[in-house]
C-alpha positions as CSV (number, residue, x, y, z in Angstrom):
1,X,0.3,0.0,0.2
2,X,1.2,3.0,-0.7
3,X,1.1,6.3,2.1
4,X,-1.2,9.3,1.2
5,X,-0.4,12.4,2.8
6,X,-3.1,13.7,3.8
7,X,-4.0,17.4,4.8
8,X,-3.0,18.1,8.1
9,X,-6.8,19.9,8.4
10,X,-8.2,16.0,7.9
11,X,-5.5,14.6,10.4
12,X,-6.2,17.1,13.3
13,X,-10.1,16.3,12.7
14,X,-9.7,12.6,13.1
15,X,-7.0,13.2,16.0
16,X,-9.0,15.2,17.6
17,X,-12.4,12.5,17.2
18,X,-10.7,9.8,18.0
19,X,-9.0,12.1,21.7
20,X,-12.6,12.7,22.3
21,X,-13.2,8.8,22.7
22,X,-11.1,7.9,24.5
23,X,-12.3,8.9,28.5
24,X,-15.6,7.7,27.5
25,X,-13.8,4.0,26.4
26,X,-11.9,4.3,30.1
27,X,-15.4,5.4,31.7
28,X,-16.9,2.4,30.3
29,X,-14.3,-0.3,32.3
30,X,-14.5,1.5,35.4
31,X,-18.1,0.3,34.7
32,X,-17.6,-3.3,33.8
33,X,-21.4,-4.8,34.5
34,X,-22.8,-1.8,32.6
35,X,-22.7,-3.0,29.6
36,X,-24.4,-0.7,27.4
37,X,-21.8,2.0,28.4
38,X,-19.2,-1.2,27.6
39,X,-21.5,-1.6,23.5
40,X,-20.8,1.9,22.8
41,X,-17.1,1.5,24.5
42,X,-16.7,-1.4,21.4
43,X,-18.6,0.6,18.6
44,X,-15.8,3.8,19.8
45,X,-12.3,1.3,19.6
46,X,-14.1,0.1,16.1
47,X,-14.3,3.8,15.0
48,X,-10.7,4.3,15.7
49,X,-9.5,1.1,14.4
50,X,-11.0,2.1,10.8
51,X,-10.6,5.7,10.6
52,X,-6.9,4.6,10.9
53,X,-6.6,2.1,9.2
54,X,-7.8,4.8,6.6
55,X,-5.4,7.1,6.7
56,X,-2.3,4.9,7.6
57,X,-2.4,4.4,11.1
58,X,-1.1,1.4,11.7
59,X,0.2,0.6,15.0
60,X,-2.7,2.8,16.0
61,X,-5.5,0.8,14.3
62,X,-4.0,-2.9,15.6
63,X,-3.9,-0.8,19.2
64,X,-7.4,-0.1,18.6
65,X,-8.1,-3.4,17.5
66,X,-7.0,-5.9,20.6
67,X,-9.2,-2.9,22.7
68,X,-11.8,-3.9,20.3
69,X,-11.4,-7.3,20.9
70,X,-11.1,-7.5,24.9
71,X,-13.8,-5.2,24.7
72,X,-16.0,-7.8,22.5
73,X,-15.3,-10.5,24.6
74,X,-16.9,-8.1,28.3
75,X,-19.4,-7.9,26.4
76,X,-20.6,-11.3,25.9
77,X,-19.7,-12.1,29.6
78,X,-15.8,-14.5,28.3
79,X,-12.5,-13.1,29.6
80,X,-10.4,-11.3,27.4
81,X,-7.0,-13.3,26.2
82,X,-4.5,-12.1,29.2
83,X,-1.8,-12.3,26.0
84,X,-3.6,-9.9,24.3
85,X,-4.7,-7.7,26.9
86,X,-0.4,-8.2,28.0
87,X,-0.4,-6.0,23.7
88,X,-2.3,-2.8,25.0
89,X,-0.1,-2.5,27.6
90,X,2.8,-1.7,25.4
């Protein structure tokens, strides 16, 4: 894939949007019994993953994918894979 340099305003808008999701995701992780909040956090992680990938931010997309997978497990009542979760701390 060929990297395309995006206009600074597009990148700034993406960064601002992604940052706005982080407090909401963190808040959801403090309320693991709130399935609705966790589902919303999953959607935010999915949005970050997809948008980052489209913009060529592969590392961020991969991290969001790990978070998305863990949130999906929690929403479904399963325990996240500890090896995958450990990668988020890197």
